[in-house]
C-alpha positions in Angstrom: 151.9 116.4 87.3 150.5 112.9 88.1 152.4 110.1 86.9 149.4 109.4 84.5 149.7 113.4 83.4 153.3 112.7 82.9 153.3 109.9 81.1 150.3 111.4 78.5 153.0 114.2 78.0 155.5 112.0 77.0 154.3 110.0 74.6 153.0 113.1 73.0 156.1 114.5 72.3 157.5 111.5 70.9 154.8 110.4 69.0 155.3 114.6 68.1 159.6 113.8 67.6 158.8 111.0 65.4 156.2 112.4 63.2 158.9 114.7 62.6 161.3 112.7 62.3 158.9 110.5 59.7 158.5 114.1 57.7 162.1 115.0 57.2 163.1 111.6 55.8 160.5 111.2 53.7 161.5 115.1 52.5 164.7 114.5 52.5 164.1 111.4 50.0 161.8 113.2 48.1 164.4 116.1 47.4 167.4 112.9 46.6 164.6 111.1 44.1 164.4 114.5 42.7 167.9 116.1 42.0 168.1 112.3 40.2 165.5 112.9 38.1 166.4 116.9 37.2 170.5 115.5 36.7 169.4 112.4 34.5 167.7 115.5 32.0 169.8 117.9 32.9 172.8 115.7 31.4 170.5 114.1 28.5 169.7 115.2 24.8 169.4 118.2 24.9 165.6 120.1 23.9 164.6 120.4 19.7 164.5 124.6 20.7 165.6 127.5 19.0 169.3 128.5 20.8 170.8 132.1 20.7 173.4 132.2 17.7 176.2 132.5 19.9 175.4 129.1 21.0 174.1 127.4 17.4 177.5 126.0 16.9 178.1 124.7 20.1 178.8 120.7 19.9 176.9 118.8 22.4 178.5 116.2 24.4 176.9 113.3 26.6 180.0 112.7 28.2 178.5 114.8 31.9 178.3 118.3 30.7 175.3 119.4 31.3 172.8 119.6 28.8 170.9 122.9 29.9 172.0 125.8 31.0 173.2 126.7 34.4 170.2 129.5 33.7 167.9 131.3 31.9 169.0 134.7 30.5 167.4 137.8 30.9 165.2 139.8 28.7 166.9 143.5 28.3 163.7 145.0 28.0 163.8 148.6 28.3 162.1 151.1 31.2 159.6 152.7 31.1 159.3 155.8 32.4 155.6 155.2 34.3 156.1 158.6 35.7 155.3 160.0 32.2 152.6 157.4 32.0 148.4 157.4 32.8 148.2 156.3 36.4 145.3 154.2 35.0 147.7 152.5 32.9 150.5 151.4 36.0 150.1 148.5 37.3 150.6 149.1 40.7 148.6 152.4 40.5 146.1 150.6 38.5 146.2 147.3 40.2 146.3 149.2 43.7 149.3 148.0 45.0 151.5 148.9 47.0 154.4 151.2 45.6 158.3 150.5 46.4 157.5 146.9 46.9 159.2 144.1 45.3 155.8 142.4 44.4 154.8 146.2 42.5 158.6 146.0 41.1 157.9 142.8 39.0 154.5 144.0 38.2 156.0 146.6 36.6 158.9 144.7 35.1 156.6 142.1 33.4 154.5 145.0 31.5 157.5 146.1 30.3 158.5 143.1 28.8 155.2 142.0 27.4 155.2 145.8 25.7 158.9 145.1 24.4 158.2 142.0 22.6 154.6 142.3 21.3 155.8 146.2 20.1 158.8 144.6 18.5 156.7 142.0 16.5 154.0 144.9 15.7 156.0 146.7 13.3 159.8 145.3 13.0 161.7 147.7 15.3 162.0 149.0 18.6 159.6 150.5 20.6 161.1 153.6 21.9 158.9 156.4 22.3 157.4 155.7 26.1 160.7 153.3 27.4 162.8 155.4 29.5 166.5 157.0 28.7 168.7 154.9 28.1 171.1 156.8 29.7 170.4 156.0 33.3 172.8 154.7 36.1 171.5 151.9 35.6 174.7 149.0 36.2 173.0 147.3 33.2 172.0 150.0 30.7 174.6 150.2 28.6 174.7 146.6 27.9 171.1 146.7 26.9 171.2 150.4 25.1 174.2 147.9 22.8 171.8 145.0 22.3 168.9 147.0 21.7 171.5 149.4 19.0 173.0 146.1 17.3 168.6 144.6 16.9 167.7 147.2 15.5 170.1 147.2 12.7 169.6 143.8 11.8 165.8 143.5 12.6 165.4 146.4 9.9 167.0 144.5 7.0 163.9 141.8 7.2 161.5 144.0 6.2 161.9 143.6 2.3 162.6 139.6 2.7 159.8 138.4 4.8 156.8 140.9 3.8 154.6 138.4 2.4 155.9 136.2 5.1 153.7 135.8 8.2 154.2 139.0 8.5 152.3 141.9 10.2 150.2 143.0 8.1 147.6 146.8 6.8 144.8 144.4 8.3 145.0 144.7 11.7 146.1 143.1 14.3 144.3 141.4 18.1 146.0 140.7 20.8 144.4 137.9 22.7 145.5 138.6 26.8 144.1 134.7 28.1 143.8 134.7 31.3 143.5 138.7 31.5 142.0 138.5 34.8 141.7 141.8 36.5 144.0 144.2 33.7 147.1 144.2 35.1 148.9 142.9 32.1 145.6 143.7 29.2 145.5 147.5 30.2 148.7 148.8 29.9 149.7 146.8 26.6 146.2 148.5 25.1 146.8 152.1 26.3 150.8 151.9 25.3 150.8 150.0 22.0 147.8 151.5 20.1 148.5 155.1 21.0 152.1 154.3 19.3 150.9 152.2 16.4 147.1 153.4 15.3 147.4 157.1 14.0 143.7 159.2 14.1 143.2 159.1 10.6 143.8 156.7 8.0 147.0 157.2 6.6 149.9 155.0 4.9 151.4 154.2 8.7 147.8 153.1 10.5 148.2 149.9 12.2 144.7 148.7 13.5 145.7 147.2 16.8 143.3 145.9 19.8 143.5 144.0 23.0 140.7 140.9 23.5 140.8 140.8 27.4 139.4 136.9 28.0 139.2 135.1 30.8 136.4 132.7 32.7 135.5 134.7 35.7 133.5 137.4 35.0 133.7 139.2 37.9 137.5 139.6 37.1 136.9 141.1 34.1 134.4 143.3 35.9 136.9 144.3 37.9 138.9 145.2 34.6 136.0 146.7 32.7 135.5 149.5 36.1 139.1 150.2 36.0 139.0 151.6 32.1 135.5 153.2 32.3 134.8 156.8 32.5 135.2 158.1 36.5 131.5 158.6 37.6 132.6 161.7 39.0 133.0 164.6 36.1 136.8 165.8 36.4 137.7 168.7 35.3 139.7 167.9 32.4 138.9 164.4 31.8 141.4 161.8 30.2 140.3 158.9 28.6 142.1 155.2 30.0 142.3 153.8 26.3 140.9 154.6 23.2 137.8 154.0 22.2 137.7 150.3 20.8 141.1 150.2 22.3 139.7 146.9 24.6 137.5 144.2 24.8 136.1 141.4 27.1 134.9 138.6 26.4 134.5 135.9 29.5 135.4 132.5 28.1 137.0 129.6 28.8 140.4 129.5 27.4 139.7 125.2 25.9 136.8 127.2 23.7 139.5 128.1 21.6 136.6 128.2 18.7 135.0 130.3 20.2 137.4 132.6 21.2 139.3 132.6 17.8 136.0 132.9 15.9 135.7 136.5 16.6 138.3 137.3 15.3 137.8 137.9 11.0 140.2 135.5 9.6 142.1 138.2 7.6 143.1 139.7 11.3 147.2 138.7 12.2 146.8 137.7 16.0 149.2 137.5 19.4 148.5 135.8 21.8 150.0 137.1 25.1 149.3 135.3 29.0 150.6 136.3 32.1 150.6 134.2 35.2 147.5 132.1 33.8 147.4 129.0 36.4 148.0 125.7 35.5 147.1 124.1 32.0 145.5 127.6 31.2 148.7 129.0 30.0 149.2 125.3 27.7 145.9 126.4 26.9 146.6 129.8 25.7 150.0 128.3 24.1 147.2 126.0 21.6 145.0 129.2 21.2 147.9 130.7 19.0 149.0 127.4 17.9 145.3 127.3 16.2 145.7 130.4 14.0 150.0 130.0 13.6 150.0 132.7 15.6 153.2 134.6 17.6 153.0 133.6 21.3 154.5 135.1 24.6 153.6 133.7 28.0 154.7 133.7 31.3 153.0 130.1 33.3 153.1 129.8 36.6 151.7 127.5 39.5 152.8 124.3 37.3 151.5 121.7 40.3 148.0 122.7 38.7 148.2 121.3 35.6 148.2 117.7 37.3 144.6 118.2 38.1 142.4 117.3 34.7 139.3 118.4 34.6 136.0 116.5 34.4 134.4 117.8 31.5 136.7 116.6 28.7 136.8 120.1 27.3 132.9 119.9 26.3 131.4 123.8 26.9 128.3 121.9 27.6 129.6 120.7 30.4 131.5 124.1 31.0 128.8 126.0 31.9 126.3 123.6 33.2 125.4 123.7 36.8 127.6 121.8 39.5 123.8 120.3 40.4 123.1 119.3 37.3 125.9 117.5 36.4 128.2 117.3 39.3 130.4 118.9 37.8 132.5 122.1 39.2 131.7 125.5 37.4 134.6 126.7 35.1 135.2 129.2 37.3 136.3 127.4 39.7 140.4 127.8 40.3 140.8 124.0 39.7 138.4 124.2 36.7 140.8 127.6 34.9 144.3 125.6 35.6 142.9 122.0 35.2 144.4 120.1 31.7 141.9 118.8 29.6 141.6 115.9 27.6 143.9 116.9 25.1 146.5 118.0 27.0 148.9 115.8 28.7 152.0 115.5 30.3 154.9 115.8 29.7 154.4 118.1 26.1 157.1 116.2 24.4 158.8 113.8 23.5 162.0 115.2 24.3 160.9 114.9 27.6 158.9 111.6 27.7 162.0 110.1 26.3 164.4 111.5 29.3 161.8 110.6 31.9 161.4 107.2 29.9 164.8 106.2 30.0 167.0 103.8 32.4 169.0 106.5 33.7 165.7 109.2 35.2 163.4 105.5 35.6 166.1 104.3 38.6 165.0 105.2 41.6 166.5 104.0 44.9 164.0 102.7 46.8 165.0 103.8 50.6 162.9 105.9 51.0 159.5 105.1 49.2 156.4 104.1 50.7 157.3 100.7 51.5 159.7 102.0 54.0 161.8 99.1 53.5 165.1 100.9 53.1 166.9 97.4 50.8 168.8 100.6 48.9 167.3 97.8 45.9 165.8 99.7 42.3 162.7 100.2 41.2 161.0 101.6 38.6 158.0 104.9 38.9 156.3 105.7 35.5 157.2 108.4 33.5 153.6 110.3 34.8 154.9 109.9 38.4 158.4 111.4 38.0 156.8 114.1 35.7 154.9 115.0 38.7 157.6 115.0 41.0 159.2 117.5 38.9 155.8 119.5 38.4 155.7 119.2 42.1 159.0 120.9 42.6 159.3 123.3 40.0 156.2 124.7 41.9 157.5 125.6 45.6 156.8 128.5 46.9 159.8 130.9 47.6 159.5 132.2 51.5 162.6 133.5 54.2 163.3 129.7 55.3 163.3 128.1 52.1 166.7 125.9 52.4 168.9 126.8 49.1 169.1 123.6 48.4 165.1 123.8 48.0 165.8 126.9 45.9 167.9 125.5 43.6 165.8 122.7 43.1 162.8 124.6 42.1 164.9 127.2 39.5 166.0 124.2 37.8 162.6 121.7 38.1 160.7 125.3 36.2 163.2 125.7 34.1 162.9 122.0 32.4 159.3 122.3 32.8 159.2 125.4 30.5 161.3 123.7 27.8 158.8 120.9 27.9 156.6 123.2 27.1 158.5 125.0 24.4 160.3 121.9 22.7 156.4 120.3 22.6 155.7 123.7 20.0 158.8 123.0 18.2 158.4 119.2 18.0 154.4 119.3 17.0 153.5 122.6 15.4 156.1 123.6 13.5 157.3 126.8 15.7 161.1 128.7 16.8 160.9 128.8 20.4 162.8 130.7 22.9 163.3 131.3 26.9 164.1 134.3 28.7 163.8 135.4 31.7 161.9 138.7 33.1 164.5 141.4 34.6 164.5 141.8 38.3 162.9 138.4 38.3 165.8 136.8 40.9 164.9 132.7 40.4 165.9 132.8 44.0 163.6 134.8 45.7 160.5 134.5 42.6 160.0 131.7 40.7 157.7 132.4 38.5 159.6 134.8 35.9 160.3 133.1 32.7 159.1 133.7 29.7 158.3 131.6 26.8 158.0 132.9 22.9 157.7 131.4 20.0 156.6 131.9 16.2 155.8 130.0 13.5 159.2 128.9 11.9 160.5 131.0 8.6 157.9 134.1 10.1 158.8 137.5 11.1 157.9 137.1 14.0 160.4 133.8 14.7 163.1 136.1 13.1 162.6 139.0 15.5 162.1 136.9 18.4 165.4 135.2 17.8 167.3 138.8 17.5 165.6 140.0 21.4 168.7 141.2 23.1 169.7 140.3 26.6 171.3 141.7 29.4 175.0 140.5 28.9 176.5 140.4 32.7 
């Protein structure tokens, strides 16, 4: 190698080392700023949301003890015996996922959690006929069995007290799966709940339940319909996946609440569910519930995608326009599905706005800011910028190489972002809300297992959500 080539090689190596050093420095400073924001919120006033009865009498101090709990309680949703279920209803088999994988286990646990919560709301008691035998060797089953038994007794006493207060009626219930995709939640819900709560005749215990699967992506909806339509090749004993009328699909933008809700008769009850609707789409799902005064069960994901704002200002005509006509992307594009509309702002709640505006969270050491001065003086960044950092930390992907510190920051940031959503529901819409985690969703491995639940204060649904059992370790 000649001298010139050697010199070029050394310079390139030096440049690469400098780039890595600068990247490491910026990353360290971002984590430092994120930690400052997280601690200021965790030590600040608590969010105005429902707290379990065991903590309702707790006196919160401001002397340095974290207000927000170290972790989210896990919902004690019983297992479903998938061996006794039509394979088309199984998110693993029906969704063509590889069996015996962590992803498959999570998909089943998600369906179990949603089925458990929705079935509890529907008829004010635990839905037991499809769940696996509780006398299994699972280390948590004893705690679950006790919790469910206690909850059953408590909830059964509410039927007479609240029968005219937003309880489930005899006029039927529509379950809206907002952002349904290819039906990994909508299909099992329709197949598992309807045979349990609907009788073939018009007897007194008949309750008309159906599922409305809503998504802006027509290709995904077509895949859903293919999964439940009768097979093209005749089988010796045809087994329908779903009863007639159990599930219907609507291709619509979740921002178009009037279009979605307008197709449901006003006398019907509504429950809104949503599983991994990206970014602001989860907030749009919750808005559907608020507009109808309905309970919601939502598991959000991809918090950073909500930071992108749509260009169409929630105009349905623009949503359906061609990009060549107005310069906007189609709503079926990922950025449009997950971007925030003009009526959705972050932070969502006054609680988090106040926390992010307080002096404790606004003073940041600028040693690692863009100026690179490293003076150690203090500067103020906007509330919006602090929320952006928080949302991005909450959306960090977790892999085998993710450092422990980064995993912990992701878990804490995600919890705060979801509490912000729930606090908005409590402050602005008069909802009792609750945050739990879906079982088999270890936050150190998978950061999208938080389950947000809410119902109007004083309603039977709110009481039921209040009393849902959690796993006691």
